[in-house]
N, C-alpha and C positions, 0 to 999 in steps of 0.2 A: 381548419383547426385540427383535424385528424392528422394531417401531414406534420404539423408542428409537434404533436404528441409523439408521433413515430420518430421524428428526428431527435427529440429529447430523449426518448428511450434508447435509441441507437448510441447517442452521445454518452449516456450514463453507462451503458453496456461496455463501450470502448474504454472509458475511464476506469471502470472496475477491473477490466483485464489488465490495463496498464499498471494499476496498483498492485495486483496480484503478482505480475511479472517482476516488478521492482522489489516487492517484498521477498520473493523467492531468491532474487539476485543478492539482496542484502544478507539473507540468511546464509547463502553459499559463501559469500565473502567473509562473514564473521567466522564461519566454520574453518575456512582456510587459515585463519589466524589462531586457531586452537580454542575458540570459544565453544563451550559445550552446547549440545542441541537445545537444551531447555532455555539457556540464556540467549542463544541466537534467535530462537522462536519468539522470545519476549521483546526483542529489540525493536521490531517495527511498531509495536504498541507504545513503547517508550518514546520513540521518535514522534509518533502522532500526538502523544500527550504533550510533548515539548512544543510542537507546532501550534497546538490549540492554546497552550498557555501564552506563547509569544504573540499570537494573533488576536488573542482574546479580550 
């Protein structure tokens, strides 16, 4: 049981880092197109909201 918990924690940790890396990449891409910092920072939340709405 303890091994399963450790594996689950490692998986969640890896997925969290993937999310943060993709979020940073999205912000960089938006800034390249001239989107201001505030709007670029809000974009990942907007995308997540749309995903939840669609899947929901």
